[in-house]
C-alpha positions as a Markdown table, in Angstrom:
| # | Residue | x | y | z |
|---|---|---|---|---|
| 1 | Met | 2.4 | 26.8 | 3.8 |
| 2 | Leu | 4.9 | 28.2 | 6.3 |
| 3 | Lys | 4.7 | 24.9 | 8.2 |
| 4 | Ser | 5.7 | 23.2 | 5.0 |
| 5 | Ile | 8.5 | 25.7 | 4.4 |
| 6 | Leu | 10.1 | 25.1 | 7.8 |
| 7 | Phe | 9.6 | 21.4 | 7.9 |
| 8 | Ser | 10.1 | 20.6 | 4.2 |
| 9 | Ala | 11.6 | 17.2 | 3.5 |
| 10 | Ala | 12.9 | 18.1 | 0.1 |
| 11 | Phe | 15.5 | 15.4 | 0.2 |
| 12 | Ala | 16.3 | 15.5 | -3.5 |
| 13 | Ala | 18.1 | 18.8 | -3.5 |
| 14 | Ser | 20.3 | 17.8 | -0.6 |
| 15 | Met | 21.5 | 14.6 | -2.4 |
| 16 | Leu | 22.8 | 16.0 | -5.7 |
| 17 | Pro | 26.4 | 17.2 | -5.6 |
| 18 | Ala | 27.4 | 19.4 | -8.5 |
| 19 | Gln | 29.0 | 16.9 | -10.9 |
| 20 | Ser | 28.0 | 17.3 | -14.5 |
| 21 | Asn | 28.2 | 13.7 | -15.6 |
| 22 | Gln | 27.3 | 11.8 | -12.4 |
| 23 | Ala | 23.9 | 10.1 | -11.9 |
| 24 | Tyr | 22.6 | 9.2 | -8.5 |
| 25 | Phe | 20.4 | 6.4 | -7.2 |
| 26 | Ala | 18.7 | 6.5 | -3.8 |
| 27 | Ile | 16.6 | 4.0 | -1.8 |
| 28 | Leu | 15.1 | 6.0 | 1.0 |
| 29 | Ala | 13.3 | 4.1 | 3.8 |
| 30 | Glu | 11.2 | 6.0 | 6.3 |
| 31 | Thr | 9.0 | 5.0 | 9.2 |
| 32 | Lys | 6.4 | 7.8 | 9.7 |
| 33 | Ala | 4.0 | 8.5 | 12.4 |
| 34 | Gly | 1.8 | 11.4 | 13.5 |
| 35 | Arg | -0.3 | 12.4 | 16.5 |
| 36 | Met | -2.7 | 15.2 | 17.3 |
| 37 | Ala | -2.6 | 16.2 | 20.9 |
| 38 | Gly | -6.0 | 15.7 | 22.6 |
| 39 | Met | -7.0 | 12.9 | 20.3 |
| 40 | Pro | -6.7 | 9.1 | 20.9 |
| 41 | Val | -4.8 | 6.8 | 18.6 |
| 42 | Met | -7.2 | 5.9 | 15.8 |
| 43 | Asp | -7.7 | 2.4 | 14.6 |
| 44 | Phe | -9.1 | 2.1 | 11.2 |
| 45 | Gly | -10.0 | -1.6 | 11.8 |
| 46 | Asp | -10.3 | -4.1 | 9.0 |
| 47 | Leu | -10.7 | -2.6 | 5.6 |
| 48 | Pro | -12.5 | -4.3 | 2.7 |
| 49 | Pro | -10.3 | -6.7 | 0.7 |
| 50 | Gly | -8.0 | -4.8 | -1.7 |
| 51 | Ile | -8.4 | -1.5 | 0.1 |
| 52 | Lys | -5.4 | 0.1 | 1.7 |
| 53 | Leu | -5.1 | 3.6 | 3.1 |
| 54 | Pro | -2.1 | 5.6 | 1.8 |
| 55 | Pro | 0.4 | 6.7 | 4.5 |
| 56 | Glu | -0.8 | 10.3 | 4.2 |
| 57 | Ala | -4.3 | 9.3 | 5.3 |
| 58 | Met | -2.8 | 7.9 | 8.5 |
| 59 | Met | -0.5 | 10.8 | 9.2 |
| 60 | Tyr | -2.1 | 11.8 | 12.6 |
| 61 | Ser | -3.7 | 8.6 | 13.4 |
| 62 | Gly | -0.9 | 7.5 | 15.7 |
| 63 | Lys | -0.4 | 4.4 | 13.6 |
| 64 | Ala | 3.1 | 4.1 | 12.0 |
| 65 | Ala | 3.5 | 3.6 | 8.3 |
| 66 | Arg | 6.5 | 2.5 | 6.3 |
| 67 | Val | 7.3 | 4.6 | 3.3 |
| 68 | Leu | 9.9 | 3.7 | 0.6 |
| 69 | Asn | 10.9 | 6.1 | -2.1 |
| 70 | Ile | 13.3 | 5.2 | -4.9 |
| 71 | Arg | 14.9 | 8.0 | -6.9 |
| 72 | Leu | 17.2 | 7.9 | -9.9 |
| 73 | Trp | 18.6 | 11.3 | -11.0 |
| 74 | Ser | 20.5 | 11.6 | -14.2 |
| 75 | Pro | 22.1 | 14.7 | -15.7 |
| 76 | Ser | 20.4 | 14.5 | -19.2 |
| 77 | Ile | 17.0 | 14.3 | -20.7 |
| 78 | Ala | 16.3 | 10.6 | -21.2 |
| 79 | Pro | 15.1 | 9.5 | -24.7 |
| 80 | Lys | 11.5 | 8.6 | -25.3 |
| 81 | Asp | 12.2 | 4.8 | -25.1 |
| 82 | Ala | 14.1 | 5.2 | -21.7 |
| 83 | Ala | 13.2 | 2.7 | -19.1 |
| 84 | Ala | 14.4 | 2.0 | -15.5 |
| 85 | Ser | 13.5 | -0.7 | -13.0 |
| 86 | Val | 14.7 | -2.2 | -9.8 |
| 87 | Ala | 14.7 | -5.8 | -8.8 |
| 88 | Pro | 14.2 | -5.8 | -4.9 |
| 89 | Pro | 14.8 | -8.5 | -2.4 |
| 90 | Ser | 11.9 | -10.8 | -1.8 |
| 91 | Gly | 11.6 | -9.7 | 1.8 |
| 92 | Leu | 10.4 | -6.3 | 0.7 |
| 93 | Lys | 7.2 | -8.0 | -0.4 |
| 94 | Gln | 6.8 | -5.8 | -3.5 |
| 95 | Gly | 7.2 | -8.4 | -6.2 |
| 96 | Ala | 10.1 | -9.2 | -8.4 |
| 97 | Lys | 10.3 | -5.9 | -10.3 |
| 98 | Leu | 9.6 | -2.3 | -9.5 |
| 99 | Asp | 9.0 | -0.2 | -12.7 |
| 100 | Leu | 10.1 | 3.4 | -12.3 |
| 101 | Asn | 8.3 | 6.3 | -14.0 |
| 102 | Leu | 10.3 | 9.1 | -15.6 |
| 103 | Tyr | 10.0 | 12.8 | -15.2 |
| 104 | Arg | 12.0 | 15.0 | -17.6 |
| 105 | Ala | 12.7 | 18.5 | -16.3 |
| 106 | Glu | 12.9 | 20.3 | -19.5 |
| 107 | Ala | 13.3 | 24.1 | -19.8 |
| 108 | Gly | 9.9 | 25.9 | -19.7 |
| 109 | Lys | 8.1 | 23.3 | -17.6 |
| 110 | Thr | 6.4 | 24.9 | -14.6 |
| 111 | Glu | 7.9 | 24.5 | -11.2 |
| 112 | Pro | 5.9 | 24.7 | -7.9 |
| 113 | Asn | 5.0 | 28.3 | -7.1 |
| 114 | Pro | 5.0 | 29.3 | -3.4 |
| 115 | Arg | 1.7 | 31.1 | -3.8 |
| 116 | Asp | 0.9 | 31.9 | -0.1 |
| 117 | Phe | 4.5 | 32.8 | 1.0 |
| 118 | Asp | 5.4 | 36.3 | 0.0 |
| 119 | Pro | 7.0 | 38.2 | 3.0 |
| 120 | Asp | 8.0 | 41.0 | 0.5 |
| 121 | Lys | 4.4 | 42.2 | 0.7 |
| 122 | Asp | 5.0 | 43.4 | 4.3 |
| 123 | Pro | 8.7 | 43.0 | 5.0 |
| 124 | Glu | 8.7 | 45.3 | 8.1 |
| 125 | Lys | 6.2 | 43.1 | 10.0 |
| 126 | Phe | 7.5 | 39.6 | 9.0 |
| 127 | Thr | 9.4 | 38.3 | 12.0 |
| 128 | Ile | 11.1 | 35.0 | 13.0 |
| 129 | Lys | 11.8 | 34.2 | 16.6 |
| 130 | Ile | 14.3 | 31.4 | 17.1 |
| 131 | Tyr | 14.9 | 29.4 | 20.3 |
| 132 | Trp | 17.2 | 26.4 | 20.7 |
| 133 | Gly | 18.4 | 23.8 | 23.2 |
| 134 | Ser | 16.6 | 21.4 | 25.5 |
| 135 | Ser | 15.4 | 23.4 | 28.5 |
| 136 | Thr | 12.2 | 23.9 | 30.5 |
| 137 | Thr | 12.8 | 27.7 | 30.5 |
| 138 | Val | 13.9 | 30.2 | 27.9 |
| 139 | Arg | 17.7 | 30.4 | 28.1 |
| 140 | Ala | 19.5 | 33.7 | 28.4 |
| 141 | Gly | 20.0 | 35.5 | 25.1 |
| 142 | Gln | 17.0 | 33.9 | 23.4 |
| 143 | Pro | 15.1 | 34.3 | 21.3 |
| 144 | Arg | 17.1 | 35.4 | 18.3 |
| 145 | Val | 14.8 | 37.7 | 16.4 |
| 146 | Ile | 15.1 | 38.1 | 12.7 |
| 147 | Thr | 13.1 | 40.3 | 10.4 |
| 148 | Trp | 12.6 | 39.9 | 6.7 |
| 149 | Asn | 14.3 | 43.2 | 6.2 |
| 150 | Gly | 17.2 | 41.9 | 8.3 |
| 151 | Leu | 17.9 | 39.0 | 6.0 |
| 152 | Thr | 20.3 | 39.2 | 3.1 |
| 153 | Glu | 19.1 | 38.9 | -0.4 |
| 154 | Glu | 20.7 | 35.4 | -0.5 |
| 155 | Gln | 18.9 | 34.3 | 2.7 |
| 156 | Arg | 15.6 | 35.6 | 1.3 |
| 157 | Arg | 16.1 | 33.7 | -1.9 |
| 158 | Ala | 17.1 | 30.5 | 0.0 |
| 159 | Met | 13.9 | 30.7 | 2.1 |
| 160 | Lys | 11.8 | 31.2 | -1.1 |
| 161 | Asp | 13.5 | 28.2 | -2.6 |
| 162 | Gln | 12.5 | 26.2 | 0.4 |
| 163 | Ala | 8.9 | 27.3 | -0.1 |
| 164 | Arg | 9.1 | 26.2 | -3.7 |
| 165 | Glu | 10.4 | 22.8 | -2.8 |
| 166 | Ala | 7.9 | 22.4 | 0.0 |
| 167 | Gln | 5.0 | 23.2 | -2.4 |
| 168 | Ala | 6.1 | 20.3 | -4.5 |
| 169 | Gly | 5.9 | 17.9 | -1.5 |
| 170 | Gln | 8.3 | 15.3 | -0.1 |
| 171 | Ser | 7.7 | 12.7 | -2.8 |
| 172 | Ser | 7.8 | 15.2 | -5.7 |
| 173 | Tyr | 10.2 | 15.1 | -8.6 |
| 174 | Tyr | 13.4 | 17.1 | -8.6 |
| 175 | Tyr | 13.2 | 20.2 | -10.7 |
| 176 | Lys | 16.4 | 20.9 | -12.5 |
| 177 | Asp | 16.6 | 21.8 | -16.1 |
| 178 | Gly | 18.2 | 19.1 | -18.2 |
| 179 | Trp | 17.8 | 16.3 | -15.7 |
| 180 | Thr | 15.6 | 13.3 | -15.6 |
| 181 | Thr | 14.2 | 11.8 | -12.5 |
| 182 | Ala | 13.0 | 8.2 | -12.4 |
| 183 | Tyr | 10.8 | 7.5 | -9.4 |
| 184 | Trp | 8.9 | 4.9 | -7.4 |
| 185 | Pro | 6.2 | 4.4 | -6.0 |
| 186 | Thr | 4.0 | 5.0 | -9.1 |
| 187 | Pro | 0.2 | 5.0 | -9.7 |
| 188 | Lys | 0.5 | 1.4 | -11.0 |
| 189 | Gln | 2.7 | 0.3 | -8.0 |
| 190 | Pro | 1.6 | 2.5 | -5.0 |
| 191 | Gly | 4.1 | 0.9 | -2.7 |
| 192 | Gln | 2.3 | 0.3 | 0.6 |
| 193 | Ile | 5.0 | -1.4 | 2.6 |
| 194 | Asp | 3.8 | -4.2 | 4.9 |
| 195 | Ser | 4.8 | -3.9 | 8.6 |
| 196 | Ser | 6.4 | -7.3 | 8.4 |
| 197 | Ala | 8.5 | -6.4 | 5.3 |
| 198 | Ser | 12.3 | -6.2 | 5.4 |
| 199 | Leu | 14.6 | -3.7 | 3.6 |
| 200 | Val | 17.5 | -6.2 | 3.9 |
| 201 | Gly | 18.9 | -7.7 | 0.6 |
| 202 | Lys | 20.2 | -6.7 | -2.8 |
| 203 | Tyr | 18.6 | -4.1 | -5.1 |
| 204 | Ser | 19.5 | -4.2 | -8.7 |
| 205 | Leu | 18.9 | -1.1 | -10.9 |
| 206 | Ser | 18.5 | -1.7 | -14.6 |
| 207 | Thr | 18.2 | 1.2 | -17.1 |
| 208 | Asn | 18.8 | 1.6 | -20.9 |
| 209 | Tyr | 19.9 | 5.2 | -20.6 |
| 210 | Thr | 22.1 | 5.9 | -17.5 |
| 211 | Gly | 23.8 | 2.7 | -16.4 |
| 212 | Asn | 23.1 | -0.2 | -14.1 |
| 213 | Val | 24.1 | -0.8 | -10.5 |
| 214 | Asp | 23.6 | -3.2 | -7.5 |
| 215 | Ile | 23.6 | -2.2 | -3.9 |
| 216 | Glu | 22.9 | -4.3 | -0.8 |
| 217 | Ala | 21.2 | -3.5 | 2.4 |
| 218 | Pro | 23.1 | -5.5 | 5.1 |
| 219 | Ser | 21.3 | -7.0 | 8.1 |
| 220 | Asn | 21.6 | -3.8 | 10.2 |
| 221 | Val | 20.1 | -1.6 | 7.5 |
| 222 | Asn | 16.3 | -2.0 | 7.9 |
| 223 | Phe | 13.2 | 0.0 | 8.6 |
| 224 | Leu | 13.6 | 1.8 | 11.9 |
| 225 | Asp | 11.1 | 1.5 | 14.7 |
| 226 | Pro | 8.6 | 4.3 | 15.0 |
| 227 | Ile | 9.1 | 7.1 | 17.5 |
| 228 | Ala | 6.9 | 6.0 | 20.4 |
| 229 | Ile | 6.1 | 8.9 | 22.7 |
| 230 | Thr | 5.7 | 8.0 | 26.3 |
| 231 | Ala | 5.2 | 11.5 | 27.7 |
| 232 | Pro | 3.2 | 13.7 | 27.7 |
| 233 | Asn | 0.0 | 11.7 | 27.3 |
| 234 | Leu | -1.0 | 12.9 | 23.8 |
| 235 | Glu | -4.6 | 11.8 | 24.3 |
| 236 | Asn | -4.8 | 15.0 | 26.5 |
| 237 | Lys | -4.5 | 18.5 | 25.2 |
| 238 | Ile | -1.1 | 20.2 | 25.8 |
| 239 | Asp | -0.8 | 23.4 | 27.9 |
| 240 | Leu | 1.3 | 25.6 | 25.6 |
| 241 | Lys | 1.9 | 28.0 | 28.5 |
| 242 | Lys | 4.0 | 25.4 | 30.3 |
| 243 | Ala | 7.2 | 23.6 | 29.3 |
| 244 | Ile | 6.6 | 20.6 | 27.1 |
| 245 | Ser | 8.7 | 17.6 | 28.2 |
| 246 | Phe | 8.8 | 14.9 | 25.6 |
| 247 | Ala | 10.0 | 11.4 | 26.3 |
| 248 | Trp | 10.1 | 8.4 | 24.0 |
| 249 | Lys | 11.2 | 4.8 | 23.8 |
| 250 | Gln | 14.8 | 4.4 | 22.8 |
| 251 | Ile | 15.1 | 3.7 | 19.1 |
| 252 | Pro | 17.3 | 0.7 | 18.3 |
| 253 | Asn | 20.0 | 1.4 | 15.7 |
| 254 | Ala | 19.4 | 5.2 | 15.7 |
| 255 | Ile | 22.6 | 7.1 | 15.1 |
| 256 | Gly | 21.3 | 10.6 | 15.8 |
| 257 | Leu | 18.0 | 12.4 | 16.6 |
| 258 | Gln | 16.7 | 15.9 | 15.9 |
| 259 | Ala | 13.6 | 17.7 | 17.1 |
| 260 | Ser | 12.1 | 21.0 | 16.1 |
| 261 | Ala | 8.9 | 22.9 | 16.7 |
| 262 | Phe | 7.1 | 25.6 | 14.8 |
| 263 | Gly | 4.4 | 28.0 | 15.6 |
| 264 | Met | 2.5 | 30.9 | 13.9 |
| 265 | Glu | 1.2 | 34.1 | 15.6 |
| 266 | Gly | -1.0 | 35.7 | 13.1 |
| 267 | Lys | 0.3 | 35.9 | 9.5 |
| 268 | Asn | 3.6 | 37.6 | 10.1 |
| 269 | Thr | 5.3 | 36.0 | 13.2 |
| 270 | Val | 7.0 | 32.7 | 13.1 |
| 271 | Ile | 8.3 | 30.9 | 16.2 |
| 272 | Ile | 10.9 | 28.2 | 15.8 |
| 273 | Trp | 12.5 | 25.9 | 18.4 |
| 274 | Ser | 15.2 | 23.4 | 17.7 |
| 275 | Ser | 16.8 | 20.7 | 20.0 |
| 276 | Ser | 20.2 | 21.8 | 18.7 |
| 277 | Glu | 22.4 | 23.0 | 21.6 |
| 278 | Lys | 23.9 | 25.7 | 19.5 |
| 279 | Phe | 22.5 | 28.3 | 17.2 |
| 280 | Glu | 23.3 | 27.7 | 13.5 |
| 281 | Glu | 22.5 | 30.5 | 11.0 |
| 282 | Gly | 20.1 | 29.0 | 8.5 |
| 283 | Gly | 20.1 | 25.6 | 10.2 |
| 284 | Met | 17.1 | 26.1 | 12.4 |
| 285 | Met | 14.6 | 25.8 | 9.6 |
| 286 | Asn | 15.8 | 22.5 | 8.1 |
| 287 | Asn | 14.7 | 19.0 | 8.9 |
| 288 | Trp | 17.9 | 17.8 | 7.1 |
| 289 | Gly | 16.2 | 15.4 | 4.7 |
| 290 | Phe | 18.0 | 12.0 | 4.4 |
| 291 | Met | 21.5 | 12.1 | 5.7 |
| 292 | Gln | 24.5 | 9.8 | 5.4 |
| 293 | Met | 25.8 | 8.2 | 8.6 |
| 294 | Ala | 29.0 | 10.3 | 8.7 |
| 295 | Glu | 27.0 | 13.5 | 8.4 |
| 296 | Val | 24.7 | 12.4 | 11.3 |
| 297 | Arg | 27.6 | 11.4 | 13.5 |
| 298 | Ala | 29.2 | 14.8 | 12.9 |
| 299 | Lys | 26.0 | 16.6 | 13.9 |
| 300 | Val | 25.9 | 14.6 | 17.1 |
| 301 | Thr | 29.5 | 15.5 | 17.9 |
| 302 | Glu | 28.7 | 19.2 | 17.2 |
| 303 | Thr | 25.6 | 18.9 | 19.6 |
| 304 | Val | 23.4 | 20.0 | 16.7 |
| 305 | Phe | 21.7 | 16.5 | 16.9 |
| 306 | Met | 20.9 | 14.5 | 20.0 |
| 307 | Ala | 22.6 | 11.1 | 20.4 |
| 308 | Gly | 20.8 | 8.2 | 19.0 |
| 309 | Thr | 20.3 | 6.8 | 22.5 |
| 310 | Ala | 18.5 | 10.0 | 23.7 |
| 311 | Thr | 15.0 | 9.5 | 25.1 |
| 312 | Asn | 13.8 | 12.9 | 26.1 |
| 313 | Val | 13.9 | 16.6 | 25.2 |
| 314 | Asp | 12.2 | 19.8 | 26.6 |
| 315 | Ile | 10.6 | 22.7 | 24.8 |
| 316 | Pro | 10.8 | 25.9 | 26.9 |
| 317 | Ala | 7.7 | 27.1 | 28.7 |
| 318 | Gly | 5.5 | 29.7 | 27.0 |
| 319 | Ile | 7.2 | 30.1 | 23.6 |
| 320 | Phe | 4.1 | 29.0 | 21.8 |
| 321 | Ala | 1.6 | 30.4 | 24.4 |
| 322 | Asn | 0.2 | 32.9 | 21.9 |
| 323 | Ala | 0.5 | 30.7 | 18.8 |
| 324 | Asp | -2.5 | 30.2 | 16.5 |
| 325 | Met | -1.1 | 26.8 | 15.8 |
| 326 | Ala | 2.0 | 24.9 | 16.9 |
| 327 | Met | 3.5 | 21.6 | 15.9 |
| 328 | Met | 6.6 | 19.5 | 16.7 |
| 329 | Gln | 8.6 | 17.2 | 14.4 |
| 330 | Met | 11.2 | 14.6 | 15.3 |
| 331 | Ala | 13.5 | 12.6 | 13.1 |
| 332 | Gly | 15.8 | 9.7 | 13.9 |
| 333 | Tyr | 18.6 | 8.7 | 11.5 |
| 334 | Gly | 19.7 | 5.1 | 11.1 |
| 335 | Pro | 22.3 | 3.1 | 9.3 |
| 336 | Gly | 22.7 | 3.1 | 5.6 |
| 337 | Ala | 24.8 | 1.7 | 2.8 |
| 338 | Ala | 26.6 | 3.3 | -0.1 |
| 339 | Leu | 29.2 | 2.7 | -2.8 |
| 340 | Glu | 32.1 | 5.2 | -3.3 |
| 341 | Lys | 32.3 | 4.8 | -7.1 |
| 342 | Ala | 29.6 | 3.7 | -9.5 |
| 343 | Gln | 27.5 | 5.0 | -12.3 |
| 344 | Pro | 24.8 | 5.7 | -11.1 |
| 345 | Leu | 26.2 | 6.4 | -7.6 |
| 346 | Pro | 23.9 | 4.5 | -5.2 |
| 347 | Arg | 23.0 | 4.7 | -1.5 |
| 348 | Ile | 20.4 | 3.4 | 0.9 |
| 349 | Gln | 19.3 | 5.5 | 3.9 |
| 350 | Thr | 16.9 | 4.9 | 6.8 |
| 351 | Lys | 15.0 | 7.3 | 8.9 |
| 352 | Thr | 12.1 | 7.4 | 11.4 |
| 353 | Ser | 10.0 | 10.5 | 11.8 |
| 354 | Leu | 7.1 | 11.9 | 13.9 |
| 355 | Gln | 4.9 | 14.9 | 13.7 |
| 356 | Val | 2.8 | 16.1 | 16.6 |
| 357 | Met | 0.1 | 18.8 | 16.3 |
| 358 | Leu | 0.6 | 20.5 | 19.7 |
| 359 | Gly | -2.5 | 22.8 | 19.5 |
| 360 | Gly | -2.9 | 26.6 | 19.4 |
| 361 | Lys | -5.6 | 29.3 | 19.7 |
| 362 | Lys | -7.1 | 28.3 | 16.3 |
| 363 | Met | -7.0 | 24.6 | 17.0 |
| 364 | Arg | -9.3 | 24.4 | 20.1 |
């Protein structure tokens, strides 16, 4: 669970400004890949007709998958006859109409419960060690060591909230009393996106309860390339006692990049590393979800993110040497599209991501 807490992609919460009457419409396009160090790229070969593996099944295969999530958040409980659909461009290869399912977050419905994350049981022992910056050696003044007892009540509550969101999962509904979430993919339209599909074109949202809106993905707003690691050779195991120097092919159209790594020593010690060149209180345990272009550019200027043209980063030697398990995550943020005023308020965002299981004492 702690892995999920620290790398939660609970994008919904980050997208909803506190406006009582504003609905929000999001088209979130992600290219996802995963690798497990010490394992070759797995090729599933030709599957029987009509059989397609979901993106989750391919997470650590080394094969990239395109994932499209559509979300419509509205600040009211939709009536029983409520309906919402999206007419996508033909290049998406998903047919002429995407029917959204509805989730109504009414008071009393159960939210995810972070069952296995309860540092309050042993607050004196729960410790977080934080490192940051691209370097082959641990920089002076690091790590920053934080204990559960050393966190404010607000910080503890925020971390538990992250756990709750992570328990729900990336594609879960947004839990907020009195709101309705319309979502796609659905069981009837599972939404496997073909590698030759295009995001470019007009998306027309139609509803009978919270407004209609059109938004266009211009020619430069398309699925990003996968993050293709060129070093180290991930078919070999990684020596966690040494510095880990990652290199990858430059990602066309990427605006900014972020990398982070996580490890566990026993049940009570968390090790976190971030590629950010400066320490940000509370910012080291966030993968930032889906971000608008201006936000990404600001993070690059602040050196919290790497430039979109970056092709390498170093994790300091030895910080995961005693970890039971360790993993690294990267994200690259691409162009998007948005309207300043509309009801619902729409935007399109693109992202590419990679998870690498680095290894650890319990993963041999």
